[in-house]
VOPAGU-2260 file (C-alpha; in pm, 1 decimal, decimal comma):
REM VOPAGU-2260
SITE   aa  ch    i         X         Y         Z
SITE  UNK   A    0    3425,2    -732,6   -5000,8
SITE  UNK   A    1    3417,0   -1061,3   -5194,5
SITE  UNK   A    2    3067,5    -974,2   -5314,7
SITE  UNK   A    3    3185,8    -645,1   -5463,9
SITE  UNK   A    4    3485,8    -812,7   -5627,2
SITE  UNK   A    5    3264,9   -1080,5   -5782,8
SITE  UNK   A    6    3022,3    -815,7   -5906,4
SITE  UNK   A    7    3305,5    -624,2   -6074,9
SITE  UNK   A    8    3430,4    -940,4   -6245,0
SITE  UNK   A    9    3080,2   -1022,3   -6371,6
SITE  UNK   A   10    3024,8    -669,2   -6498,6
SITE  UNK   A   11    3356,8    -679,6   -6683,1
SITE  UNK   A   12    3241,1    -987,7   -6872,9
SITE  UNK   A   13    3588,7   -1137,0   -6842,0
SITE  UNK   A   14    3519,0   -1466,6   -6666,6
SITE  UNK   A   15    3457,3   -1836,0   -6721,1
SITE  UNK   A   16    3097,6   -1902,5   -6617,0
SITE  UNK   A   17    3159,8   -2248,5   -6469,3
SITE  UNK   A   18    3465,1   -2136,3   -6270,2
SITE  UNK   A   19    3283,1   -1831,6   -6139,1
SITE  UNK   A   20    2984,2   -2038,5   -6028,8
SITE  UNK   A   21    3217,4   -2281,2   -5850,3
SITE  UNK   A   22    3382,5   -1990,0   -5669,7
SITE  UNK   A   23    3046,6   -1844,0   -5574,6
SITE  UNK   A   24    2935,3   -2182,6   -5437,1
SITE  UNK   A   25    3252,4   -2203,5   -5229,3
SITE  UNK   A   26    3211,4   -1850,1   -5091,8
SITE  UNK   A   27    2849,1   -1921,8   -5004,7
SITE  UNK   A   28    2938,7   -2242,9   -4822,4
SITE  UNK   A   29    3216,9   -2069,6   -4629,8
SITE  UNK   A   30    2989,8   -1780,4   -4532,7
SITE  UNK   A   31    3186,2   -1520,5   -4729,2
SITE  UNK   A   32    2868,8   -1417,3   -4916,2
SITE  UNK   A   33    2504,9   -1446,2   -4812,4
SITE  UNK   A   34    2232,2   -1633,7   -4997,2
SITE  UNK   A   35    2078,6   -1306,2   -5114,0
SITE  UNK   A   36    2416,7   -1188,9   -5248,5
SITE  UNK   A   37    2461,3   -1525,1   -5420,8
SITE  UNK   A   38    2117,5   -1490,1   -5580,2
SITE  UNK   A   39    2194,3   -1135,6   -5695,5
SITE  UNK   A   40    2520,4   -1243,6   -5856,9
SITE  UNK   A   41    2351,4   -1541,1   -6019,4
SITE  UNK   A   42    2098,4   -1309,6   -6187,0
SITE  UNK   A   43    2382,1   -1095,5   -6323,6
SITE  UNK   A   44    2550,5   -1400,7   -6477,2
SITE  UNK   A   45    2243,1   -1525,7   -6663,2
């Protein structure tokens, strides 16, 4: 669920890159997203 929400935010283009990366790091550490999901989102940001 978090993964899909993050993907929507990225696709909208309405985000602060640094804040989004910090959130993604937090979700990865807490197990809310997997490493492969993190990697996929990271590619979309760049």
